[in-house]
N, C-alpha and C positions, 0 to 999 in steps of 0.2 A: 869879444875877447877870445884871445887864443889859449885853450886849455888842453892838457894832455892827461889822459887817463891810463894809468899802468896797471893792466889786469882786465882781461876780456871774459870775465865770468859772468855770473848773475848780476851782482850790483854794479859792476864796472860797466858792463853793456846797457844796462838799464839808465844809468845816470849819464853815459855818453849819449845815448839817444835823446834823453829829455833836455840835456844841455843844448844839443843840435836844434831841437825844436825852439828853444829859446833864444836862437839867433847866434850862438857860440860857434867858433870854429874849433871843432873837437878833434883830436888825435887819440884814437882808441889803440893802445900800445899792447899786443900780447907778448908777455914776458917769458913764457915757458911752453913746453909741449905736454904738461901734466894734465891737463883737463880741458874739457870745453872746445877741443879743436874743430870738432864738426860744426858747432856754431860759429867759430871764427872764419872757417873755410867757406861757409855761407855767405858771410859778410863780405868777404872779399870778392866772391863771385856776383854778388847782387849789389855792387856799389854801397855797401854799408847800409842796406835798409833793414830797419828793425820794426816790427809790429809789437805794440804794448797793448796788453788786454787787461783792463781794470774795470771792475763792476759792470760786466757784461758789455763794454765798450771797447772798440778796437781803434788805436790811432797809429799812425805810421810815420816814422823819422828816418832821415837819412844821416848817417854819420859820415862826415867829409872825407876823414882820413882813417884808415883801417890798415894796420901794417905791424911789423915786428921791430920797426926801427926806432930804438930808444932815443937816438940822436935828435928827433923831432922835438923832444921836450925843451930842447935849447931855446925855441922861439914861445914858449909858452910863459904866460904870466902866472898862471896857476898849474901845478902838477899834482894830480891825485894819485895816492898809491891805494889800490883796491885789491891786493891780492892776501893770501893768508898770512898771518903774523910771523910764521914759522920762517919765512923767507924774506923778512924787511931787511936784516942786515945785509946779506948778500945782495939783494936788489939795490940797496943804498950805495953799496961799494961800486955796482955796475953802473948806476946812473951819474955817479959824481963827476965824470968828465963832461957832462952835458948839461949840468946844473950851473946857474949863474947868479951873481949878485941880484937882489931885488925880488927874487921870485918868492911865491908862497908855496911850501911843500905841504899838501893837506893828507895825512894819513888815516884812512879809514878801514878799521878801527886802529887804535895807536898802541895800547899796553906800554906806553913809555918808550916808544920808538924814537922820540925826540932825543933821547941819549945817543942812540946810534948815529942820528945825522950830526950830532956835536962831536962825536968820536971820529967820524970819518970824513966830514965836510967841514971842519973848523975854519978853513981858510975861505969859505965861500958865506957871503952876508945873505943867509936865508931866513925866512920867517917860517916856523914849523907849527902847523896846526893838527891838534889830535881830535878826532871824532870818537864819540863813545860807541856808536852802532851805525849800521848801514841807514842811509836816508830813506832807502825803498827796500821793504822786504818783498822779494820776488824770486822767481826761479825761471830759468830757460826751459820752456816747456817743448818746444821744438826748435831746430836751427832757425835763427832769425825772428823768434818769437818770445817775449818776455810775458810772463804772467805774474801781474801785482797782487800780493796778499794784504799789504797793510803799509801805511805810511805813518812815521813820527810826526805828531803835530807839533813837537819841538825837537831840534836836534843840537844838543849841547856841544860845544867846541871849546878846546882849550888852546891858548895861544902862547908861543914863546918866541922871542921875550915878550913878557907882558907889557912892556913900553910900546910896543907895536899894535896893541889890539884896537885902538881907534881906526888907525889907517888901513889895517888888514880887513877890519870888519866891513869897512866900506866896499872893498874889493870882493870878499867872500860872499856879500849879500846879493851882490850882482848874479850868483849862480841860481838864485830863485828858490832856495829851499828855506824853511822856517828855522834860521839858526839863532841859538841864544848862546851867550858867551859865559863861561866859567871863570873863576879865580886863576887857574892855571892848568897846564897839560896833566898834572898829577890827578885832579878829579876826572878829567876825560878818561885817563888809563884805567883807573880803579873802580869806576862805576860803569865799564863795559859789562853789560848785563850777563855776557857768555861766561864770565869768570865764575858767576855764581850758578846760573840756570843751566848752561850746557854742562857744566862738570858734575853737579849734583845728578842732574837729570840724567844724563847719560850713564854715568856709573852705576847709579841705582836701577838702570834699565838693561844692564848687560844679560841677565837671564831672558828677558823678554825679547830683546834684539835677536838673540841667537834662536829661541824656540820659534819665534815667528818669521825668521829671517827677515826681518826689517818690515813686515807688514803690520805696522802699528804706528802710531803718532806719540811721541814722547810728551809733548805738551798736554795732550788729552788725557793720559793715562797715569803718568809717574808721580805727580806730585800729591800724593796722598798725605794725610795728617802726619805720619811718622817721617816720611821724606820731608815734608816741609819743615818739621823740626830740626832736620839736619841742615837744610838751607838756611834756616835762621842763625844756627850756630856759627855756620861759615861766614854769614853775613856780619856777624857781631866781631869775628876774627879781623874781617876786611875794615870795619868801622875803627876797631883799636888802632889798627895801624895808619889808617888816615887821620885820625884824631892826633896821633903822635907827629904825623908829618904836617900839622897845622891846618887840615881841612875840616869842615864841618861834618858831624856825625849824622849821616843821611843814609837811612836804611834802603835796602834794595828796593822794597816795593814803593817808596816814596818817588825814588829816581826813575822807576818803571812809570809810575802815575804821571810824572812830570812830562815823560816822553811821549806819552800814549793818550792823553786826554786833556782837554782845555776845561774840563769840569772839576774845578778845584773841591768841590763839595763830596765828591765820591770817595768811598774808603779805598785805601791803597791797595789793600790785599785783594779786594772784590775786583779792581782794575785789573790787576794781574791775572786772575782767574778768567775773566772776560776776556782779556787778550790772549792767554793761553787757549782758551776753548774755542777760538774762531774756526768755523769749518774750512776756512782757506789755508789752514795749517797743512804743510806738507808732511807726508809720513817720514817716519825715520826717527833717528839715525838708523840706516839700513844694515850697517856692519859696527862692529865695536871698534875697530880701528877707524873711526871717522874724525873728522875735524872737531867734533864735539869733545873728543878726548886727546887726541894727538895733536891738535893745535891749543885747546883752551887750558889743557893741564900744563903742558910745560911753559907756555907763554903767559898764562893767567896765574895758575895756582903756585907754580914754582917762584914767580915774580912775587906774589904775595908772602910765601913763605920766607923768601930770602930777604925781603924788607922786614919782616916781623924778627928774624934773627939779629939783623944789624940794630934794630931799634929795641931789642930785649922784650919782644912781646911773644908769648906763646900763641902758637896756632896749631893745636893739636888736630882739629877737624881738617883743616887744610893738609897737614901732613899725612894724615890716615888717607885722604882720598888720593893724594900723589901715590902713596904706597900701593893702594888697591889697584888704581889704574895701570901703574908699573907692572904689578904682578900679572894682571889679567893680560896685558900685552907682551908679557916677557921682555920686557926692555926697560930700563932706567931712563924715565921721562925727565930726570932732573938732568942729565948730561944733554939733554936737547933744549933745555929750558933758558929762560933769560934769569940771570942772576945778578945781584948787584955788582959782582966782580965782572961779568960779561959786559954789562952796560957801562960800567966804570963808576967807582965811588966818587972820585972827584966831580965827575960829569954830573951824576945825580945830585950832588950837593949843590953844584951851580943852578939847576933847575929849581930845587927847594929855596935856594938864596933869591932867585928871581921871584918866586911867589911871594916871599917875605918882603921883598923891597917894593913890591906894588901894594902894601899895606894891608894885606888880606889876614894877616895874623900877626900878633905883637911879639911872640917869642917863641921859638922852636924848643920843644922840651929835650929833643935828643938828636944830634947830628948823625947822618949816615957815614960820612967819612971819619 
C-alpha cells in the first residue's frame, strides 16, 4: 500500500520505518524546517536508512521516499499527519491541492482536527481518522537512529464519517498496529492523554524545570498526591464535557490502562504509575516553553474550556491552568488555541450529529451550535 507520512520527527520517522519493513511503499515528507533537520538530512544522504533500537535489539529499515515534496501524497491511499497539533490547520490548507477522493487522512494525535479538514476540504470525499496518541513512544537518539521506549497495546482511533468505519478499518488494519475503534473522533480527541498529563505535569513542574535546567523527568517526579488531586479535578471537568457531548464517562486512568496493558485485572491508577515510572522515560521537559505547554495548553485545554462554555459546563481548573501557563510564558495562549469558533460551530455540530446517527447515544443534552 502507498502511504505518506507528513512529519519527519520522532513518531513520524519511526512509523515510516516500521511500515517500510512491513512491505508498504512509504513517503516520509518533511513539512517544515523547525526541528529534526539533522535527522532528515541524514535520511536523505543515506537512502532513507533508519535503525530502530528496542529492548536491546537493533533492526534496520529503509524508507523508500524521503523528501519535502508534499505532492507525493496524491498517490497515497493513506495519508498520516504526524506533526504538532498547533500546525494542523495550516498544513491541511497546504496539502488540500494534493488530496483526492477516497483517501484516508489519519491525524495523530487529532484534538478534533477533523473539523479543520471539513472546514477546508469540504469538496473532497475524504475519510478522517483521529488517534489518541502516538503508536510508538520513541525518540531520535542520533541521526537515523530511533530508540523505542514503549508501545501501546491498543491504539484507539475515531473515524469520520462513522458510516465508513467498516471499510476504512479494513484498510487501516493493514498498517499492522493494534487498532481499536471508538464511537467517534470526539472520544479520540478528548482522550488524548497529553491534555491531562502534559498540561498538569508541566505547569506544576515549572520551578523544577528552571532550577534543574531540564535535568529531571516529569513523569518520575511531579505526580505527587497533591498534584494528582489537580489532575483528577481537571479530568472530572473533561468527563463533564464528554458526557454532555453524548460520550461515556471514562476517567483518564481507565483510558490509560486500556492503551497500556492487556491485563484488565490491574488497578488503573497503578497502571499509570507503572507507565510513568518506566526507566525508559526521557528527561524533561527541558524548558518551560515546550510542547507540553505551548502545544497542549492552547490545543487541548483551550479546546476543553471553549467546549465547556458552549455547553454551559464550568471548567475552573482548566481555566486556571490556562491562565497560569499564559502568565508564565507572558503570552495569551487562548489566542493561539483551537476554539469552537475557530473549528466552526456548525462543523462541530456535524461531527456530533454523525456520532448520534451511528446510534451511540439516544439524545444529546445540549447542542454546540
